[in-house]
N, C-alpha and C positions, 0 to 999 in steps of 0.2 A: 242337823249330822256334820260332824267334821270334812272338811278337807283334806281327806286319807286319802291315800292308796294300800285298799288291802293286799295289792300283789308286792310289790314295795317299798309302800312305808312313806313314801315321798307323801307330803305336807308344805303349808303353807309358809314361804318363806319374805321376810322382814326387810327390807334396804331402805333406800331415798331416789325419792327422783328428782336431781341437778338440776337446777335452771342453768339459762346461759349466764346470766351474769354470779353463776354455782352457789346460787341459794336451796339449803336445803332441807324437802316435808316428805316424814316417814310415806310411806307407800304399802302393801302386800307382794307380793309378785304369787302370785294363785296358779294353786295346778291345774292340769287337764284334764282330768278328773271325767269320764264318760262312767253310765248307771247301768250294766251292762247285765248279760241272765247270756248264760252258761251251758249246755248239754253234758253234764256230767256221770260218763258211759262208768264208771266203776261203781259208782253208787244209783245210778242209773235211776236221776235227779236232774230237776232244773236248778237253779240256784244264782243266785241275785250280789253280783258283786260293784263295790268305787273299784274302777278300776284307771291305773295314770294311761297314757298315748303307749308310758317306757314298759307297764305292766303289758298291756290287749301285746305289746311285742316277746312279751317275756313265756305268758300264755303261747304263741305263737310256736317260738322258737324251743319250748322243754315242755309244754302240754298243760293242760290241768291240772292233769294230777299229781304232776309232779312240784307243778306251779306256788298248788295249794300249804302242800308239804314242807317246801322254802318252806311257808308267809305262817302259814303255824309254830315251827320250830324257832323264827328269827324274829316271832311274838306281836306281827299287823296285823294276823286272821283273827280279831274279837268274832266270831261264831260261836 
């Protein structure tokens, strides 16, 4: 399972570790991802999503139904 938020589309980024001597080695910045179950009132069912912390805040702010519609139009939701 890939580390991609199904609400915001955030995914892991690649960058550099920089040592004190300024030597650079590759590293990965992972997403703060959770496997979370939500009760979808409009469909009267439970759904399970991979959401980041920012995705949880989006769901809390605009609601689950609006967040799922926005994610579907942006192409982040693969359901």
